[in-house]
matplotlib code that plots the C-alpha trace (Angstrom):
import matplotlib.pyplot as plt

x = [141.8, 143.9, 142.0, 143.0, 140.5, 139.5, 137.2, 134.0, 133.5, 131.1, 132.9, 129.7, 129.5, 128.1, 125.9, 124.0, 124.6, 121.3, 120.5, 117.6, 116.1, 114.0, 112.3, 109.5, 109.4, 111.0, 113.2, 114.8, 118.2, 120.2, 122.4, 123.9, 123.3, 125.1, 123.3, 120.0, 117.7, 114.6, 113.9, 110.1, 108.1, 104.8, 104.4, 106.9, 110.1, 113.1, 115.7, 118.4, 120.6, 121.9, 124.8, 122.6, 125.5, 124.2, 122.1, 118.9, 119.0, 117.0, 114.7, 113.6, 113.1, 110.9, 109.1, 109.4, 109.6, 111.7, 112.5, 115.3, 116.5, 118.3, 121.6, 122.5, 126.0, 125.7, 125.4, 127.8, 129.6, 127.0, 125.7, 129.5, 129.0, 125.9, 127.7, 130.3, 129.1, 126.3, 122.8, 123.4, 125.8, 124.7, 121.5, 122.5, 119.4, 120.8, 124.5, 124.0, 121.2, 118.7, 115.2, 112.8, 109.8, 106.0, 105.8, 102.1, 102.6, 105.2, 105.8, 109.5, 110.4, 112.4, 115.3, 113.7, 117.0, 116.8, 115.0, 113.5, 112.4, 111.0, 108.5, 108.5, 107.2, 109.0, 107.4, 110.0, 113.4, 116.2, 119.5, 122.3, 125.2, 127.2, 123.5, 119.8, 118.0, 114.8, 112.2, 109.7, 107.0, 107.6, 104.6, 104.9, 107.8, 108.0, 109.7, 110.9, 109.1, 112.4, 112.4, 109.5, 109.4, 106.2, 104.8, 104.9, 108.1, 110.4, 114.1, 116.0, 119.2, 118.5, 119.0, 122.7, 122.9, 125.9, 126.8, 129.4, 132.1, 134.9, 135.2, 135.3, 132.0, 131.2, 128.7, 126.5, 128.0, 126.6, 123.8, 124.4, 121.4, 117.9, 116.6, 115.6, 117.9, 119.5, 117.0, 114.9, 113.9, 115.5, 113.4, 114.0, 114.7, 113.4, 110.2, 110.2, 110.3, 108.5, 105.0, 106.0]
y = [121.7, 118.9, 115.6, 111.2, 108.9, 106.3, 103.4, 103.7, 104.1, 105.2, 109.0, 110.7, 113.2, 114.6, 112.3, 112.4, 109.7, 109.2, 107.1, 103.9, 102.4, 99.6, 96.8, 97.6, 99.3, 96.3, 95.0, 98.0, 98.6, 101.2, 101.3, 104.2, 104.6, 107.1, 105.3, 106.9, 109.5, 110.5, 108.6, 110.1, 113.3, 111.9, 109.3, 110.8, 107.2, 106.9, 104.5, 102.5, 100.3, 97.9, 94.6, 91.0, 90.8, 93.6, 93.0, 95.4, 93.7, 90.9, 92.8, 95.3, 92.6, 91.1, 94.4, 95.9, 99.3, 101.8, 105.3, 107.3, 109.9, 113.0, 113.6, 116.7, 117.5, 116.9, 113.6, 112.3, 110.6, 108.3, 108.1, 106.8, 103.9, 102.9, 102.2, 100.4, 98.0, 95.3, 95.2, 91.9, 92.5, 96.4, 98.0, 101.4, 103.2, 102.5, 102.7, 105.8, 107.2, 108.0, 108.4, 105.3, 107.9, 106.3, 106.3, 107.7, 105.0, 102.7, 99.8, 100.9, 103.9, 107.1, 108.4, 111.3, 113.2, 113.5, 116.9, 114.9, 111.4, 110.2, 107.4, 104.7, 101.6, 99.5, 98.6, 96.9, 95.4, 95.1, 92.9, 95.2, 93.2, 93.6, 95.6, 95.1, 98.7, 98.7, 101.3, 102.4, 105.0, 108.3, 107.5, 110.6, 113.5, 113.9, 118.1, 119.0, 122.5, 124.4, 124.2, 126.3, 130.0, 131.8, 131.6, 127.7, 127.3, 124.9, 126.2, 122.9, 125.2, 125.2, 121.9, 121.9, 118.5, 116.3, 115.5, 112.3, 113.1, 110.5, 108.6, 112.1, 114.0, 117.7, 120.3, 122.1, 125.6, 128.7, 129.2, 129.7, 130.2, 128.4, 127.0, 128.9, 131.8, 131.6, 132.8, 134.6, 138.1, 141.2, 143.5, 146.7, 149.8, 152.2, 150.9, 150.4, 154.0, 155.5, 153.4, 155.2]
z = [80.3, 80.5, 81.2, 82.1, 81.0, 83.8, 83.5, 84.8, 88.6, 91.4, 91.5, 90.9, 93.8, 96.1, 97.5, 100.7, 103.1, 104.5, 107.3, 106.4, 108.8, 108.7, 110.5, 113.2, 116.4, 118.5, 116.5, 114.2, 111.9, 110.4, 107.4, 106.0, 102.5, 99.7, 96.8, 96.9, 94.9, 93.6, 89.8, 89.7, 90.5, 90.4, 91.6, 94.0, 93.8, 94.5, 95.5, 98.3, 96.5, 99.0, 99.1, 99.6, 102.5, 104.8, 107.9, 106.1, 103.2, 104.2, 106.2, 103.6, 100.6, 103.8, 104.9, 102.0, 103.4, 104.6, 105.7, 104.3, 107.4, 105.7, 107.9, 109.3, 109.7, 113.6, 113.2, 110.3, 113.0, 113.7, 110.2, 109.7, 112.5, 111.0, 107.5, 109.1, 112.0, 111.4, 113.0, 113.3, 116.2, 117.6, 118.3, 116.0, 118.0, 121.2, 120.5, 118.5, 121.2, 118.9, 119.1, 118.0, 116.4, 114.6, 111.3, 109.2, 106.7, 107.3, 110.3, 110.7, 112.8, 111.9, 113.4, 115.4, 115.5, 111.3, 110.2, 107.6, 107.3, 104.0, 104.4, 101.4, 100.2, 97.9, 94.6, 92.7, 93.3, 90.5, 90.8, 89.2, 90.2, 93.7, 94.7, 95.0, 93.8, 96.0, 94.5, 96.2, 96.6, 98.2, 100.8, 103.7, 104.5, 108.0, 108.5, 111.2, 112.2, 112.7, 109.0, 108.4, 108.3, 108.9, 105.6, 105.6, 103.0, 103.8, 104.1, 104.1, 104.2, 108.0, 107.8, 107.6, 105.6, 105.1, 101.6, 101.1, 98.1, 97.3, 101.0, 102.5, 104.7, 103.8, 105.3, 102.5, 102.3, 101.3, 98.4, 94.9, 93.2, 92.9, 90.4, 86.9, 88.3, 84.9, 82.9, 85.1, 84.2, 86.5, 87.5, 85.3, 87.4, 85.1, 84.6, 88.4, 89.3, 86.8, 88.3, 91.5]

ax = plt.figure().add_subplot(projection="3d")
ax.plot(x, y, z, "-o")
ax.set_aspect("equal")
plt.show()
């Protein structure tokens, strides 16, 4: 395999094009963010990286709260819109026909139409260059009941989440494995049949 070498850049893909809501139930905004992920398991920590020029930056800096709303493929047009227009001029909840729902641990609204919402409280703010990273504890997760099986297990594939890769949106496709499947022992058919 022959490769060319480019200078460092932001080509990690795919990433989630999440809609981050901030503010309060009366004065709120939504910003679409792809620079997000999980930082730690216990306590559960996440981050979002935001340019200081963005309308949401001062809101999050002052309130120290935000909600990461996972974007299904069916809402990718709205997510794109929320990443282009500024909340200083447009009420994105109204423009996108989104319903504000109350969170349980933060004052900013959830986007009701999103299948999962992660409530977050900022613990640290790190200046990185073009962006500031807001590091936050995940204080609650809201899960649409349609994603749960009769056994109470989360079936996240039912959400049909969107992914973002190199300027383009995609819908997550077929499942090709589960965590640990590469080392999982196969059932021995001979032993199974003998035990019958």
